[in-house]
Phi, psi and omega in degrees: 000134181292142179276006181290132182226149169280158178299322182297314182291326178296315180293323179296320179297318179294318181297328181278358180080012183260356182290141185296333183275345175272346184224089182305329180296323178294319179301320182295330182274334184275157176284121182299146179240135175253133174250136178241129178253116179112123185251027174282198184302321181291304185295316182293320178298315180297320180298313180295321181295317179294318178299322179294336177273000180085013178274136175289121187223135176242128177256124178254120184219135185288327187249143181280347176230140179253130178252117187279141177283317179303133182079358178291340176295335174287333173294316176299322179293334178099008182249011178216142180270144181298335178297331178288348180259358193249132187223151177252187188242014180299321181294327178292319177299317180296334179276000177102010179272131174278109183261124179244118178271101179197155178269113176292125185265323184196156177246137173251092186301321183292323178272352184054058180226146171252122182271133179251172178302150182076225184251010185279152175209154175238131178265157182214160168268318169223147182241138172245120182257122179225066189274359182067216186241161164232152175284141175269086183288354177266000190263340182235109182308130179092349183250114177222189184296327177290317178298328181295342177280345174254326180238078189296143173275325181052032180262358163239119188292144180140234184300321180294324177300312182292326179296315179296320177300314181298320180295320178295320179295322184279344183294138175293147174296128186109347177289153181258130174261131179242129176243131176252124184248131184279172171286162176291154359265155175202168180297131174058082184308318179275358186304315180299329186278329169296314180299316178302318180298314184286327173295317178298322177297316178298314180298316182302322186264341185236334180222067192296344178274354182266165174213165179246132173250122179258113178263112190249136179272014177213168182259341181229154180205168183299134179059031188302313182299320180293315179298312187292326175296319179292319179299318180296323180285317191260326191229042184298335182258000188234356182219124177238123181254125178245104182282177179306316183295340179255019178083030184274353183289123177283129182244347182193152172228154174234099185293324180295321180267359182052051183236136175248126187251130173253185181295337186233356186204167176237137183237115176277128186242141167282322174226133179236124174252101184257114178259106185277169170303157186229172176205174177300151182309158191305323184294330177293322178292314184295333185259006177073027182259357176252146177267194185297337179289343185094355181246171190256115177287138184225162167280127187287349178275312186253349188064017175287139179302142174276354184251347180205134180286159174067012178236129179246144181236128182226165177082204187301331185288338187277149169275100188252025176063233183285344182285124186286166177273097183216165179295320178298315179298317180300317180296316180293316178299319183296320180294318178290321180298321178300316178296317179298315181296313180299321179292316181291330176296335176273002180082016181253165181279137180293140178287153179281135184269161163227110192249147181245143170227135171232133181233119176265144174227145177257123174271335171209165182304333180244027184222105182247150173224161183211161172222142180228151178211158176235139189225146176211158181297136175201124178055040174082006179224171170273123184242155175299140169277116186300131177088353179264155176080195182145184182242171173302150180290148172285156176069020180288161180286163177297328178294320177296314180297322179295322178295322178297325176295322177293319178298321179299314180297319179295319178301315182298318180295317181296314184291319181288323175296321182288332182263312188249352185269000000 
């Protein structure tokens, strides 16, 4: 039976004394239900994991198709079709997940309800929130949703990805591409630098008179030595990186004039890829689950919110300490969160996790690099396990780099098959 209820019927049930939250004895007899909001890598993985444990689970997702961000930079590069990034939810239904296509508007933690458009609501015993990110259109003067249609961020895969690709194709040879990179934290820390690499590769082979200028709001970034060595080798005439120390911080944009402004200079762009600051998805803000940082504080053992009981937050929206915001991390968090939720539903204490993240980046279609880390709870956050993890070696052969690109492709197939296949 679907857990969808109208507000009127929910209130009537409570008034009659039949609501599960008014009568703990009834709750003990009923099969507990977990509701998950968000069908990306975090939410979908958690849903499948809980269903496999025999937990009744409902996944609430606004879109009937999910467009994955990993490998979407190859769509911008022109060597991958957006269809290869797009997945449905039939496999989750077949695995026993009740999938509801609706936009969750708000959570009522005290009533344990997720409000949907109109008068609908879904009740839960425990909720897992996986809303991903939203752009902070209030954080960069001149950059809003309208400006993003001229200066795409492409930080949510889909229409923006295709728009940036189309702009690169239409640009005259000799045009300048400008990329603005925000300060931490944001989704996929090495993502801008993979994108810069692949745009530079495209320019080198298709628009050799053009170049890319990367305006960065920081001086250091993930896999920096590996990226910069590759840029010097492959793209010395097509990629220029301006860090914070060299005046790279973007302070304003003018979409009408296609200009990106830093503290010391103005850059006129033929194509501008502006990646703005980010925060947890809108429902986290609307429901009071994000703190002043814009992200959601969690307990690192159970991923339960520090701001509301019976709600767990996973994936990009969570403050996960040293663990980065990546698809691999979201998948790993989701599996442990499912175990924690199932354990807590039995009235037991959630086990402490030890989580792994591996992040592959493409410097060229046949040139891969990676970083790996292991994380465990320490002092209220997820912290690096000392001595674990590391990056690809410097000075590796082209054959080694090509194998890492193959491993990256294999990883994407494995994770998407396991979640959506």
